[in-house]
N, C-alpha and C positions, 0 to 999 in steps of 0.2 A: 860450747864449741863455736867458734866463729869461722866462717868461710870467707876467703878473700873475694873482693869484687873490685876490679881495677878499672879505672878510666884513664886512658892515655889520650890526652888531648893532643892528637897527632896520630892518624890512621884509623875508619870504623870497620874494621873487620872485627868480628866477634869470635874469639877463640874460647870454646867452652869445654870444661870437663863437668862432671855431674854437679860439683859444688864450687866451681871456680870459673870466673868469666873474665876475659881480657877484652876490653872494648877499645879499639883504636878510634880516637876522636874524629879524625878526618873522614871516617866512614859513617858518621852520624847521618841519618836519612834526611833530615831537614836542618840545614846549616844556619838558618836565620841570616843575620848580618855577618856571621863568621865566614872566613874564607880559608881555603886549603893553601898552605905554603910549604915549601920544601926546605929541609935543613939536614945536613949530614949528621948533625949532633943528636937528632931525636930518633927514637925507635921507628923503624920502617921508613925513615927519611921524609916523613910528612907530618904536618900538625895543623890544628885549627888555630887561626889567628884572628883577633878582633882589634882593630885600631879605632881610636877616636873617643875613648872614655866610656865610663859606665852609664848605664841607662836602666830605668825600671820598665822601659817599653819592651813588651814580650816579643816584638818582632825581631829583636836582637838575639834571642835565645836560640841555641842549637838543640835539636830534639832527636831522640831515637827511641826504639823499643827493644827491650831485652826480654827474651823468653827464659824465665827461671825454671829449671827442671827439678830442683829439690828445695823443699821448704827449709828455712834455717835463718840464723843470724849471720849477716854478711858484713865484714869489714870493707869499707870503701876507701880505696887509695886513688890518688890522682898524681899524675906526673906533669910538671909544668916547668917552663923556663923562667929564669930571672937574669938580669943584666947588671953591669957596673953602674949604669945611669939609673938613678931612682930605684934602688933595690927594694923589694917588698911592697911595691905599689901596683903591681899588675894583678889585681884581685878578681876572683871569680868564685862562683858557687855552683856545685852540682846538686841537683835534686833527684831523688829516686822515688817514684810514685808520689810526687808532690811533697816529699819529706826533705826539707833542706839539710844538706850536709854542712860541715864547718866551712867557713870561708877559706879558700885555698889561694896559692900563688904568693904567699908571703914568706917563703923559706929564706929569701935574702942571699942565696948563694948564686954565683955566676954559673949558668948552665942549667941543665935539666935535672930535677930531683923529685923523688916521690914524697908525698905528704899523706898522712892518714886523715881522711875527710870525715870519718865517723863510722857508725854502725847502723844498720837497718835490718829489721826483721821482715823477711819476705816469704810468702807462701808460693807454692808452685803456680805460676801465672805469668802473664805478660805485664811488663812495667815500663812506663815512660821514664827516660832519663833526660834531664833538662840541664844544659850548661849555660849559665848566664854570667855576664860580666857585671860587676856592681860598682867598682871604683877603679881608678887608675887610667893610664893613657892607652894601655893595650893589654892583651893577655894572649899567651901562647900555651896551648894545651896539647899533649900528645896522647895520653891514655888514661883509662880508668880500670880499676880492678876491684 
C-alpha cells in the first residue's frame, strides 16, 4: 500500500494526516535561490519560482524538513506550471532524504498539473526535502504530496 506524499511548489504549509502529507512549496524553510511569487492559478495563490536556468550549485536548492509520523511506502506527487512558450522545458527534481525522484515539470500542458515523481520508503522520522532546478529557463512549483 502506498501513501501519498505531495509537494506543491507554491505554499510550505504542511498539512498532515497519519499517512498523507501536503507540503506547500512556498513554505519551504530554506528557499535557496527560489523566490515566492503570487498567482491566482495555483493552490493557495503562491508558488516557488526560480528564474535563470538550471544549475548543479546547491545554493540554488530549496530545502525543508518533513516529520513522517508513520512508516510506509509513499507516492510523491508534485504540481507545477507550464506555459505556451517552450513547453516541457522548466524542469526540476525533488529529493526526499537524498533520494532523487523523477525529473518533473515536463507535463507540457499550459497551467498547473500534478505529476507522479516516484515512490520512496520512509520510516517514522524527520526527512529533508530538496527541490532543485536542473534544466530550463525557470521553474514554478506549488506543492508536493
